[in-house]
PDB file of N, CA, C and O in Angstrom:
ATOM      1  N   MET A   1     -37.467 -18.061 -25.988  1.00  0.00           N
ATOM      2  CA  MET A   1     -36.196 -18.599 -25.954  1.00  0.00           C
ATOM      3  C   MET A   1     -35.319 -18.286 -26.245  1.00  0.00           C
ATOM      4  O   MET A   1     -34.367 -18.566 -25.517  1.00  0.00           O
ATOM      5  N   LEU A   2     -35.096 -17.570 -27.392  1.00  0.00           N
ATOM      6  CA  LEU A   2     -34.368 -16.438 -27.547  1.00  0.00           C
ATOM      7  C   LEU A   2     -33.815 -15.157 -26.638  1.00  0.00           C
ATOM      8  O   LEU A   2     -32.680 -14.686 -26.564  1.00  0.00           O
ATOM      9  N   LEU A   3     -34.667 -14.893 -26.183  1.00  0.00           N
ATOM     10  CA  LEU A   3     -33.688 -14.082 -24.869  1.00  0.00           C
ATOM     11  C   LEU A   3     -33.567 -14.284 -23.839  1.00  0.00           C
ATOM     12  O   LEU A   3     -32.984 -13.564 -23.028  1.00  0.00           O
ATOM     13  N   PHE A   4     -34.222 -15.563 -23.589  1.00  0.00           N
ATOM     14  CA  PHE A   4     -33.132 -16.668 -22.405  1.00  0.00           C
ATOM     15  C   PHE A   4     -31.776 -16.805 -22.627  1.00  0.00           C
ATOM     16  O   PHE A   4     -30.785 -16.291 -22.109  1.00  0.00           O
ATOM     17  N   LYS A   5     -31.989 -17.805 -23.725  1.00  0.00           N
ATOM     18  CA  LYS A   5     -30.140 -17.732 -24.363  1.00  0.00           C
ATOM     19  C   LYS A   5     -29.260 -16.649 -24.497  1.00  0.00           C
ATOM     20  O   LYS A   5     -28.041 -16.784 -24.395  1.00  0.00           O
ATOM     21  N   MET A   6     -30.030 -15.175 -24.806  1.00  0.00           N
ATOM     22  CA  MET A   6     -29.271 -14.374 -24.764  1.00  0.00           C
ATOM     23  C   MET A   6     -28.348 -13.771 -23.384  1.00  0.00           C
ATOM     24  O   MET A   6     -27.206 -13.326 -23.268  1.00  0.00           O
ATOM     25  N   ILE A   7     -29.567 -14.029 -22.366  1.00  0.00           N
ATOM     26  CA  ILE A   7     -29.285 -13.387 -21.363  1.00  0.00           C
ATOM     27  C   ILE A   7     -28.576 -14.554 -20.672  1.00  0.00           C
ATOM     28  O   ILE A   7     -27.616 -13.921 -20.233  1.00  0.00           O
ATOM     29  N   LEU A   8     -28.381 -15.760 -20.282  1.00  0.00           N
ATOM     30  CA  LEU A   8     -27.729 -17.072 -20.295  1.00  0.00           C
ATOM     31  C   LEU A   8     -26.192 -16.580 -20.507  1.00  0.00           C
ATOM     32  O   LEU A   8     -25.404 -16.544 -19.561  1.00  0.00           O
ATOM     33  N   GLY A   9     -25.729 -16.096 -22.226  1.00  0.00           N
ATOM     34  CA  GLY A   9     -25.302 -16.168 -22.371  1.00  0.00           C
ATOM     35  C   GLY A   9     -24.245 -14.867 -21.805  1.00  0.00           C
ATOM     36  O   GLY A   9     -23.051 -14.984 -21.531  1.00  0.00           O
ATOM     37  N   ALA A  10     -24.863 -13.946 -21.748  1.00  0.00           N
ATOM     38  CA  ALA A  10     -24.336 -13.193 -21.400  1.00  0.00           C
ATOM     39  C   ALA A  10     -23.771 -13.176 -20.095  1.00  0.00           C
ATOM     40  O   ALA A  10     -22.571 -12.950 -19.943  1.00  0.00           O
ATOM     41  N   LEU A  11     -24.703 -13.443 -18.933  1.00  0.00           N
ATOM     42  CA  LEU A  11     -24.508 -14.183 -17.393  1.00  0.00           C
ATOM     43  C   LEU A  11     -23.145 -14.993 -17.597  1.00  0.00           C
ATOM     44  O   LEU A  11     -22.158 -14.828 -16.881  1.00  0.00           O
ATOM     45  N   ILE A  12     -23.218 -15.872 -18.643  1.00  0.00           N
ATOM     46  CA  ILE A  12     -22.409 -17.194 -18.832  1.00  0.00           C
ATOM     47  C   ILE A  12     -21.028 -16.410 -18.935  1.00  0.00           C
ATOM     48  O   ILE A  12     -20.127 -16.825 -18.207  1.00  0.00           O
ATOM     49  N   ALA A  13     -20.729 -15.174 -19.873  1.00  0.00           N
ATOM     50  CA  ALA A  13     -19.838 -14.395 -19.698  1.00  0.00           C
ATOM     51  C   ALA A  13     -19.035 -13.692 -18.770  1.00  0.00           C
ATOM     52  O   ALA A  13     -17.940 -13.944 -18.267  1.00  0.00           O
ATOM     53  N   ILE A  14     -20.045 -12.500 -18.628  1.00  0.00           N
ATOM     54  CA  ILE A  14     -19.576 -12.430 -17.163  1.00  0.00           C
ATOM     55  C   ILE A  14     -18.547 -12.975 -16.414  1.00  0.00           C
ATOM     56  O   ILE A  14     -17.357 -12.667 -16.354  1.00  0.00           O
ATOM     57  N   GLY A  15     -19.294 -13.973 -15.760  1.00  0.00           N
ATOM     58  CA  GLY A  15     -18.360 -14.976 -14.986  1.00  0.00           C
ATOM     59  C   GLY A  15     -17.563 -15.559 -15.561  1.00  0.00           C
ATOM     60  O   GLY A  15     -16.740 -15.619 -14.648  1.00  0.00           O
ATOM     61  N   ILE A  16     -16.868 -16.323 -16.774  1.00  0.00           N
ATOM     62  CA  ILE A  16     -15.907 -15.974 -17.345  1.00  0.00           C
ATOM     63  C   ILE A  16     -15.487 -15.235 -16.977  1.00  0.00           C
ATOM     64  O   ILE A  16     -14.829 -15.491 -15.968  1.00  0.00           O
ATOM     65  N   ALA A  17     -15.498 -13.829 -17.426  1.00  0.00           N
ATOM     66  CA  ALA A  17     -14.345 -12.546 -17.412  1.00  0.00           C
ATOM     67  C   ALA A  17     -14.027 -12.607 -15.613  1.00  0.00           C
ATOM     68  O   ALA A  17     -12.933 -12.215 -15.206  1.00  0.00           O
ATOM     69  N   THR A  18     -15.081 -13.127 -14.633  1.00  0.00           N
ATOM     70  CA  THR A  18     -15.196 -12.161 -13.073  1.00  0.00           C
ATOM     71  C   THR A  18     -13.819 -13.504 -13.117  1.00  0.00           C
ATOM     72  O   THR A  18     -12.638 -13.161 -13.058  1.00  0.00           O
ATOM     73  N   MET A  19     -14.233 -14.993 -13.226  1.00  0.00           N
ATOM     74  CA  MET A  19     -12.900 -15.751 -12.978  1.00  0.00           C
ATOM     75  C   MET A  19     -11.796 -15.505 -13.295  1.00  0.00           C
ATOM     76  O   MET A  19     -10.868 -15.874 -12.575  1.00  0.00           O
ATOM     77  N   ILE A  20     -11.499 -14.585 -14.847  1.00  0.00           N
ATOM     78  CA  ILE A  20     -10.044 -14.795 -15.792  1.00  0.00           C
ATOM     79  C   ILE A  20      -9.716 -13.331 -14.622  1.00  0.00           C
ATOM     80  O   ILE A  20      -8.601 -13.020 -15.043  1.00  0.00           O
ATOM     81  N   GLU A  21      -9.939 -12.571 -13.762  1.00  0.00           N
ATOM     82  CA  GLU A  21      -9.650 -11.603 -13.512  1.00  0.00           C
ATOM     83  C   GLU A  21      -9.179 -11.932 -11.469  1.00  0.00           C
ATOM     84  O   GLU A  21      -8.234 -11.427 -10.862  1.00  0.00           O
ATOM     85  N   ILE A  22     -10.261 -12.931 -10.902  1.00  0.00           N
ATOM     86  CA  ILE A  22      -9.696 -13.400  -9.657  1.00  0.00           C
ATOM     87  C   ILE A  22      -8.249 -14.048 -10.248  1.00  0.00           C
ATOM     88  O   ILE A  22      -7.125 -13.988  -9.748  1.00  0.00           O
ATOM     89  N   TRP A  23      -8.743 -14.749 -11.617  1.00  0.00           N
ATOM     90  CA  TRP A  23      -7.386 -16.104 -11.608  1.00  0.00           C
ATOM     91  C   TRP A  23      -5.694 -15.351 -11.620  1.00  0.00           C
ATOM     92  O   TRP A  23      -4.576 -15.718 -11.259  1.00  0.00           O
ATOM     93  N   LEU A  24      -6.372 -13.934 -12.346  1.00  0.00           N
ATOM     94  CA  LEU A  24      -5.227 -13.291 -12.359  1.00  0.00           C
ATOM     95  C   LEU A  24      -4.745 -12.201 -11.689  1.00  0.00           C
ATOM     96  O   LEU A  24      -3.718 -11.539 -11.839  1.00  0.00           O
ATOM     97  N   LYS A  25      -6.082 -12.093 -10.573  1.00  0.00           N
ATOM     98  CA  LYS A  25      -4.840 -11.416  -9.206  1.00  0.00           C
ATOM     99  C   LYS A  25      -4.473 -12.045  -8.321  1.00  0.00           C
ATOM    100  O   LYS A  25      -4.178 -11.300  -7.387  1.00  0.00           O
ATOM    101  N   ARG A  26      -4.241 -13.635  -7.973  1.00  0.00           N
ATOM    102  CA  ARG A  26      -4.383 -14.105  -7.251  1.00  0.00           C
ATOM    103  C   ARG A  26      -3.131 -14.155  -6.893  1.00  0.00           C
ATOM    104  O   ARG A  26      -2.165 -14.268  -7.647  1.00  0.00           O
ATOM    105  N   GLY A  27      -3.127 -14.030  -5.162  1.00  0.00           N
ATOM    106  CA  GLY A  27      -1.213 -13.696  -4.246  1.00  0.00           C
ATOM    107  C   GLY A  27      -1.142 -12.670  -4.760  1.00  0.00           C
ATOM    108  O   GLY A  27       0.088 -12.618  -4.727  1.00  0.00           O
ATOM    109  N   LYS A  28      -1.410 -11.798  -5.212  1.00  0.00           N
ATOM    110  CA  LYS A  28      -1.180 -10.127  -5.132  1.00  0.00           C
ATOM    111  C   LYS A  28      -2.055  -9.144  -4.069  1.00  0.00           C
ATOM    112  O   LYS A  28      -3.269  -9.034  -3.895  1.00  0.00           O
ATOM    113  N   ALA A  29      -0.986  -8.531  -3.486  1.00  0.00           N
ATOM    114  CA  ALA A  29      -1.920  -7.258  -2.347  1.00  0.00           C
ATOM    115  C   ALA A  29      -2.593  -6.613  -3.224  1.00  0.00           C
ATOM    116  O   ALA A  29      -2.666  -6.639  -4.452  1.00  0.00           O
ATOM    117  N   PRO A  30      -3.120  -5.973  -2.315  1.00  0.00           N
ATOM    118  CA  PRO A  30      -3.811  -4.812  -3.239  1.00  0.00           C
ATOM    119  C   PRO A  30      -2.712  -3.787  -2.785  1.00  0.00           C
ATOM    120  O   PRO A  30      -1.981  -4.127  -1.855  1.00  0.00           O
ATOM    121  N   ARG A  31      -2.521  -2.424  -3.437  1.00  0.00           N
ATOM    122  CA  ARG A  31      -1.949  -1.554  -3.088  1.00  0.00           C
ATOM    123  C   ARG A  31      -2.595  -0.526  -2.418  1.00  0.00           C
ATOM    124  O   ARG A  31      -3.701  -0.143  -2.799  1.00  0.00           O
ATOM    125  N   PRO A  32      -1.902   0.080  -1.244  1.00  0.00           N
ATOM    126  CA  PRO A  32      -2.280   0.453  -0.119  1.00  0.00           C
ATOM    127  C   PRO A  32      -3.194   2.189  -1.564  1.00  0.00           C
ATOM    128  O   PRO A  32      -2.866   2.104  -2.747  1.00  0.00           O
ATOM    129  N   LEU A  33      -3.981   3.180  -1.217  1.00  0.00           N
ATOM    130  CA  LEU A  33      -4.396   3.719  -1.295  1.00  0.00           C
ATOM    131  C   LEU A  33      -3.809   5.210  -1.413  1.00  0.00           C
ATOM    132  O   LEU A  33      -4.284   6.023  -2.206  1.00  0.00           O
ATOM    133  N   ALA A  34      -2.694   5.510  -0.521  1.00  0.00           N
ATOM    134  CA  ALA A  34      -2.020   6.075  -1.152  1.00  0.00           C
ATOM    135  C   ALA A  34      -0.645   6.323  -1.584  1.00  0.00           C
ATOM    136  O   ALA A  34       0.142   7.260  -1.441  1.00  0.00           O
ATOM    137  N   LYS A  35      -0.597   4.790  -2.357  1.00  0.00           N
ATOM    138  CA  LYS A  35       0.088   4.737  -3.395  1.00  0.00           C
ATOM    139  C   LYS A  35      -0.571   5.014  -4.120  1.00  0.00           C
ATOM    140  O   LYS A  35      -0.227   6.108  -4.568  1.00  0.00           O
ATOM    141  N   ARG A  36      -1.666   4.547  -4.706  1.00  0.00           N
ATOM    142  CA  ARG A  36      -2.450   4.695  -5.786  1.00  0.00           C
ATOM    143  C   ARG A  36      -2.646   6.204  -5.866  1.00  0.00           C
ATOM    144  O   ARG A  36      -2.342   6.885  -6.845  1.00  0.00           O
ATOM    145  N   MET A  37      -3.063   6.554  -4.989  1.00  0.00           N
ATOM    146  CA  MET A  37      -3.320   8.450  -5.485  1.00  0.00           C
ATOM    147  C   MET A  37      -2.421   9.146  -5.570  1.00  0.00           C
ATOM    148  O   MET A  37      -2.655  10.286  -5.971  1.00  0.00           O
ATOM    149  N   ARG A  38      -0.807   8.720  -5.188  1.00  0.00           N
ATOM    150  CA  ARG A  38      -0.067   9.640  -5.229  1.00  0.00           C
ATOM    151  C   ARG A  38       0.658   9.173  -7.338  1.00  0.00           C
ATOM    152  O   ARG A  38       1.334   9.891  -8.075  1.00  0.00           O
ATOM    153  N   SER A  39       0.149   7.897  -7.570  1.00  0.00           N
ATOM    154  CA  SER A  39       1.313   7.035  -8.602  1.00  0.00           C
ATOM    155  C   SER A  39       1.080   8.166  -9.950  1.00  0.00           C
ATOM    156  O   SER A  39       1.896   8.084 -10.868  1.00  0.00           O
ATOM    157  N   GLY A  40      -0.080   9.249 -10.055  1.00  0.00           N
ATOM    158  CA  GLY A  40      -0.630  10.505 -10.440  1.00  0.00           C
ATOM    159  C   GLY A  40      -0.242  11.407 -10.897  1.00  0.00           C
ATOM    160  O   GLY A  40      -0.305  12.163 -11.866  1.00  0.00           O
ATOM    161  N   MET A  41       0.485  11.080  -9.423  1.00  0.00           N
ATOM    162  CA  MET A  41       1.332  13.013  -8.994  1.00  0.00           C
ATOM    163  C   MET A  41       2.730  13.294  -9.621  1.00  0.00           C
ATOM    164  O   MET A  41       3.432  12.288  -9.728  1.00  0.00           O
ATOM    165  N   LYS A  42       3.430  14.804 -10.182  1.00  0.00           N
ATOM    166  CA  LYS A  42       4.734  15.100 -10.163  1.00  0.00           C
ATOM    167  C   LYS A  42       4.901  14.607  -8.631  1.00  0.00           C
ATOM    168  O   LYS A  42       4.034  14.255  -7.831  1.00  0.00           O
ATOM    169  N   GLU A  43       6.614  14.719  -8.462  1.00  0.00           N
ATOM    170  CA  GLU A  43       7.462  14.574  -7.992  1.00  0.00           C
ATOM    171  C   GLU A  43       8.034  15.956  -7.276  1.00  0.00           C
ATOM    172  O   GLU A  43       9.053  16.395  -7.809  1.00  0.00           O
ATOM    173  N   THR A  44       7.514  16.719  -6.123  1.00  0.00           N
ATOM    174  CA  THR A  44       7.483  17.936  -5.229  1.00  0.00           C
ATOM    175  C   THR A  44       7.978  17.835  -3.787  1.00  0.00           C
ATOM    176  O   THR A  44       8.125  16.750  -3.225  1.00  0.00           O
ATOM    177  N   ILE A  45       8.201  18.885  -3.279  1.00  0.00           N
ATOM    178  CA  ILE A  45       9.136  18.625  -2.140  1.00  0.00           C
ATOM    179  C   ILE A  45       7.665  17.560  -1.203  1.00  0.00           C
ATOM    180  O   ILE A  45       7.719  16.587  -0.451  1.00  0.00           O
ATOM    181  N   ASP A  46       5.959  18.770  -2.018  1.00  0.00           N
ATOM    182  CA  ASP A  46       5.060  18.419  -0.743  1.00  0.00           C
ATOM    183  C   ASP A  46       4.459  16.976  -0.848  1.00  0.00           C
ATOM    184  O   ASP A  46       3.915  16.529   0.162  1.00  0.00           O
ATOM    185  N   THR A  47       4.516  16.071  -2.178  1.00  0.00           N
ATOM    186  CA  THR A  47       4.492  14.702  -2.560  1.00  0.00           C
ATOM    187  C   THR A  47       5.983  13.867  -1.674  1.00  0.00           C
ATOM    188  O   THR A  47       5.816  12.760  -1.162  1.00  0.00           O
ATOM    189  N   LYS A  48       6.744  14.261  -1.639  1.00  0.00           N
ATOM    190  CA  LYS A  48       8.036  13.808  -0.528  1.00  0.00           C
ATOM    191  C   LYS A  48       7.553  13.263   0.423  1.00  0.00           C
ATOM    192  O   LYS A  48       7.751  12.075   0.677  1.00  0.00           O
ATOM    193  N   VAL A  49       6.682  14.202   1.261  1.00  0.00           N
ATOM    194  CA  VAL A  49       6.088  13.840   2.752  1.00  0.00           C
ATOM    195  C   VAL A  49       4.920  12.888   2.916  1.00  0.00           C
ATOM    196  O   VAL A  49       3.728  13.198   2.902  1.00  0.00           O
ATOM    197  N   PRO A  50       5.490  11.577   3.087  1.00  0.00           N
ATOM    198  CA  PRO A  50       4.046  10.785   3.385  1.00  0.00           C
ATOM    199  C   PRO A  50       2.405  11.318   4.177  1.00  0.00           C
ATOM    200  O   PRO A  50       2.038  11.974   5.152  1.00  0.00           O
ATOM    201  N   LEU A  51       1.932  10.720   3.290  1.00  0.00           N
ATOM    202  CA  LEU A  51      -0.141  10.992   3.589  1.00  0.00           C
ATOM    203  C   LEU A  51       0.177  10.855   5.303  1.00  0.00           C
ATOM    204  O   LEU A  51       0.698  10.083   6.108  1.00  0.00           O
ATOM    205  N   GLY A  52      -0.609  12.333   5.230  1.00  0.00           N
ATOM    206  CA  GLY A  52      -1.132  12.607   6.997  1.00  0.00           C
ATOM    207  C   GLY A  52      -0.313  12.852   7.370  1.00  0.00           C
ATOM    208  O   GLY A  52      -0.612  12.943   8.561  1.00  0.00           O
ATOM    209  N   MET A  53       1.406  13.242   7.238  1.00  0.00           N
ATOM    210  CA  MET A  53       1.966  13.886   7.693  1.00  0.00           C
ATOM    211  C   MET A  53       2.416  15.307   7.594  1.00  0.00           C
ATOM    212  O   MET A  53       2.922  15.758   8.622  1.00  0.00           O
ATOM    213  N   GLU A  54       2.344  15.986   6.712  1.00  0.00           N
ATOM    214  CA  GLU A  54       1.939  16.831   6.875  1.00  0.00           C
ATOM    215  C   GLU A  54       2.466  18.155   6.966  1.00  0.00           C
ATOM    216  O   GLU A  54       3.006  18.929   6.176  1.00  0.00           O
ATOM    217  N   ALA A  55       2.035  18.184   8.586  1.00  0.00           N
ATOM    218  CA  ALA A  55       2.632  18.851   9.769  1.00  0.00           C
ATOM    219  C   ALA A  55       3.392  18.002  10.341  1.00  0.00           C
ATOM    220  O   ALA A  55       3.070  18.289  11.494  1.00  0.00           O
ATOM    221  N   THR A  56       4.037  17.301  10.443  1.00  0.00           N
ATOM    222  CA  THR A  56       5.534  16.988  11.214  1.00  0.00           C
ATOM    223  C   THR A  56       6.833  17.289  10.511  1.00  0.00           C
ATOM    224  O   THR A  56       7.181  17.476   9.345  1.00  0.00           O
ATOM    225  N   ASP A  57       7.431  17.257  11.746  1.00  0.00           N
ATOM    226  CA  ASP A  57       8.927  17.706  11.200  1.00  0.00           C
ATOM    227  C   ASP A  57       9.763  16.442  11.236  1.00  0.00           C
ATOM    228  O   ASP A  57      10.344  15.884  12.167  1.00  0.00           O
ATOM    229  N   ILE A  58       9.639  16.123   9.802  1.00  0.00           N
ATOM    230  CA  ILE A  58      10.386  14.793   9.723  1.00  0.00           C
ATOM    231  C   ILE A  58      11.320  14.593   9.704  1.00  0.00           C
ATOM    232  O   ILE A  58      11.585  13.658   8.947  1.00  0.00           O
ATOM    233  N   GLU A  59      12.278  15.094  10.290  1.00  0.00           N
ATOM    234  CA  GLU A  59      13.685  15.536  10.195  1.00  0.00           C
ATOM    235  C   GLU A  59      13.630  14.751  12.291  1.00  0.00           C
ATOM    236  O   GLU A  59      14.044  13.643  12.633  1.00  0.00           O
ATOM    237  N   SER A  60      13.030  15.763  13.160  1.00  0.00           N
ATOM    238  CA  SER A  60      13.049  15.589  14.340  1.00  0.00           C
ATOM    239  C   SER A  60      12.809  14.149  14.179  1.00  0.00           C
ATOM    240  O   SER A  60      13.662  13.292  14.411  1.00  0.00           O
ATOM    241  N   VAL A  61      11.718  13.939  13.809  1.00  0.00           N
ATOM    242  CA  VAL A  61      11.538  12.402  13.273  1.00  0.00           C
ATOM    243  C   VAL A  61      11.972  11.311  14.313  1.00  0.00           C
ATOM    244  O   VAL A  61      11.681  10.705  15.344  1.00  0.00           O
ATOM    245  N   GLU A  62      13.109  11.546  13.041  1.00  0.00           N
ATOM    246  CA  GLU A  62      14.546  11.006  12.254  1.00  0.00           C
ATOM    247  C   GLU A  62      15.725  11.100  13.777  1.00  0.00           C
ATOM    248  O   GLU A  62      16.371  10.342  14.501  1.00  0.00           O
ATOM    249  N   ARG A  63      15.507  12.204  13.646  1.00  0.00           N
ATOM    250  CA  ARG A  63      16.633  12.520  15.449  1.00  0.00           C
ATOM    251  C   ARG A  63      16.117  11.292  15.861  1.00  0.00           C
ATOM    252  O   ARG A  63      16.518  10.134  15.746  1.00  0.00           O
ATOM    253  N   ALA A  64      15.351  11.697  16.258  1.00  0.00           N
ATOM    254  CA  ALA A  64      14.798  10.308  18.076  1.00  0.00           C
ATOM    255  C   ALA A  64      14.922   9.626  18.226  1.00  0.00           C
ATOM    256  O   ALA A  64      15.398   9.165  19.263  1.00  0.00           O
ATOM    257  N   GLN A  65      14.314   8.658  16.571  1.00  0.00           N
ATOM    258  CA  GLN A  65      14.772   7.409  16.086  1.00  0.00           C
ATOM    259  C   GLN A  65      15.956   7.140  16.311  1.00  0.00           C
ATOM    260  O   GLN A  65      16.139   6.287  17.180  1.00  0.00           O
ATOM    261  N   LYS A  66      16.939   7.624  15.770  1.00  0.00           N
ATOM    262  CA  LYS A  66      18.455   7.060  15.759  1.00  0.00           C
ATOM    263  C   LYS A  66      19.350   7.391  16.766  1.00  0.00           C
ATOM    264  O   LYS A  66      20.518   7.010  16.689  1.00  0.00           O
ATOM    265  N   LEU A  67      18.711   8.451  18.265  1.00  0.00           N
ATOM    266  CA  LEU A  67      18.721   8.376  19.117  1.00  0.00           C
ATOM    267  C   LEU A  67      18.221   7.063  20.211  1.00  0.00           C
ATOM    268  O   LEU A  67      18.942   6.542  21.062  1.00  0.00           O
ATOM    269  N   SER A  68      17.113   6.796  19.975  1.00  0.00           N
ATOM    270  CA  SER A  68      16.487   5.826  20.640  1.00  0.00           C
ATOM    271  C   SER A  68      17.166   4.998  20.442  1.00  0.00           C
ATOM    272  O   SER A  68      17.641   4.555  21.487  1.00  0.00           O
ATOM    273  N   GLU A  69      17.754   4.121  18.880  1.00  0.00           N
ATOM    274  CA  GLU A  69      18.207   3.465  18.833  1.00  0.00           C
ATOM    275  C   GLU A  69      19.835   3.088  19.294  1.00  0.00           C
ATOM    276  O   GLU A  69      20.298   1.996  19.621  1.00  0.00           O
ATOM    277  N   ILE A  70      20.321   4.056  19.216  1.00  0.00           N
ATOM    278  CA  ILE A  70      21.528   4.258  20.336  1.00  0.00           C
ATOM    279  C   ILE A  70      21.395   3.639  22.176  1.00  0.00           C
ATOM    280  O   ILE A  70      21.766   2.771  22.966  1.00  0.00           O
ATOM    281  N   THR A  71      20.512   4.956  21.996  1.00  0.00           N
ATOM    282  CA  THR A  71      20.589   4.720  24.204  1.00  0.00           C
ATOM    283  C   THR A  71      20.358   3.257  23.989  1.00  0.00           C
ATOM    284  O   THR A  71      21.087   2.558  24.693  1.00  0.00           O
ATOM    285  N   ALA A  72      19.462   2.548  23.131  1.00  0.00           N
ATOM    286  CA  ALA A  72      19.004   1.073  23.963  1.00  0.00           C
ATOM    287  C   ALA A  72      20.438  -0.105  22.962  1.00  0.00           C
ATOM    288  O   ALA A  72      20.609  -1.287  23.259  1.00  0.00           O
ATOM    289  N   LEU A  73      20.893   0.306  22.331  1.00  0.00           N
ATOM    290  CA  LEU A  73      22.504  -0.746  22.383  1.00  0.00           C
ATOM    291  C   LEU A  73      23.531   0.071  23.090  1.00  0.00           C
ATOM    292  O   LEU A  73      24.735  -0.154  22.961  1.00  0.00           O
ATOM    293  N   LYS A  74      23.307   0.510  23.437  1.00  0.00           N
ATOM    294  CA  LYS A  74      24.254   1.313  24.513  1.00  0.00           C
ATOM    295  C   LYS A  74      23.786   0.426  26.230  1.00  0.00           C
ATOM    296  O   LYS A  74      24.576  -0.014  27.064  1.00  0.00           O
ATOM    297  N   SER A  75      22.138   0.415  26.277  1.00  0.00           N
ATOM    298  CA  SER A  75      22.050  -0.539  27.032  1.00  0.00           C
ATOM    299  C   SER A  75      22.052  -1.792  26.799  1.00  0.00           C
ATOM    300  O   SER A  75      22.355  -2.484  27.771  1.00  0.00           O
ATOM    301  N   LYS A  76      21.884  -2.178  26.111  1.00  0.00           N
ATOM    302  CA  LYS A  76      22.013  -3.454  25.859  1.00  0.00           C
ATOM    303  C   LYS A  76      23.245  -4.006  26.628  1.00  0.00           C
ATOM    304  O   LYS A  76      23.393  -4.804  27.554  1.00  0.00           O
ATOM    305  N   ASN A  77      24.228  -3.103  25.707  1.00  0.00           N
ATOM    306  CA  ASN A  77      26.121  -3.385  26.131  1.00  0.00           C
ATOM    307  C   ASN A  77      26.349  -3.140  27.429  1.00  0.00           C
ATOM    308  O   ASN A  77      27.170  -3.732  28.129  1.00  0.00           O
ATOM    309  N   VAL A  78      25.724  -2.385  27.714  1.00  0.00           N
ATOM    310  CA  VAL A  78      25.726  -2.494  29.682  1.00  0.00           C
ATOM    311  C   VAL A  78      25.429  -3.088  30.320  1.00  0.00           C
ATOM    312  O   VAL A  78      25.984  -3.150  31.417  1.00  0.00           O
ATOM    313  N   ARG A  79      24.088  -4.076  29.901  1.00  0.00           N
ATOM    314  CA  ARG A  79      24.169  -5.051  30.944  1.00  0.00           C
ATOM    315  C   ARG A  79      24.564  -6.280  30.999  1.00  0.00           C
ATOM    316  O   ARG A  79      24.477  -7.110  31.905  1.00  0.00           O
ATOM    317  N   PHE A  80      25.053  -6.338  29.843  1.00  0.00           N
ATOM    318  CA  PHE A  80      25.651  -7.739  29.185  1.00  0.00           C
ATOM    319  C   PHE A  80      27.048  -7.832  29.452  1.00  0.00           C
ATOM    320  O   PHE A  80      27.451  -8.969  29.205  1.00  0.00           O
ATOM    321  N   LYS A  81      28.124  -6.906  29.950  1.00  0.00           N
ATOM    322  CA  LYS A  81      29.068  -6.737  30.045  1.00  0.00           C
ATOM    323  C   LYS A  81      29.677  -7.582  31.587  1.00  0.00           C
ATOM    324  O   LYS A  81      30.862  -7.500  31.910  1.00  0.00           O
TER     325      LYS A  81
END
C-alpha cells in the first residue's frame, strides 16, 4: 500500500509540474531554432549572415529588392496618372 501511495504521489507531482509549465508558457510562440542556436555564439562576420544564406551575396539581394520596390512605385505612379 505504501508503494502505491509513493507512486501516486510521484505521478501527482509530475502532473502538477507539467500543468505549471504549460501555464507559464501559454500564449508564447517558441523561438525559432536558428535564434536558439545563435544565442550562445559570439558576434562575428559569419554569425551576422542568416543561417542557410552563407553562400548568398546579401548586398546584391538587397540592391535587387530596392530596385524592384522603386520599379513597382514608378509603374504604380504611371498607371494612375
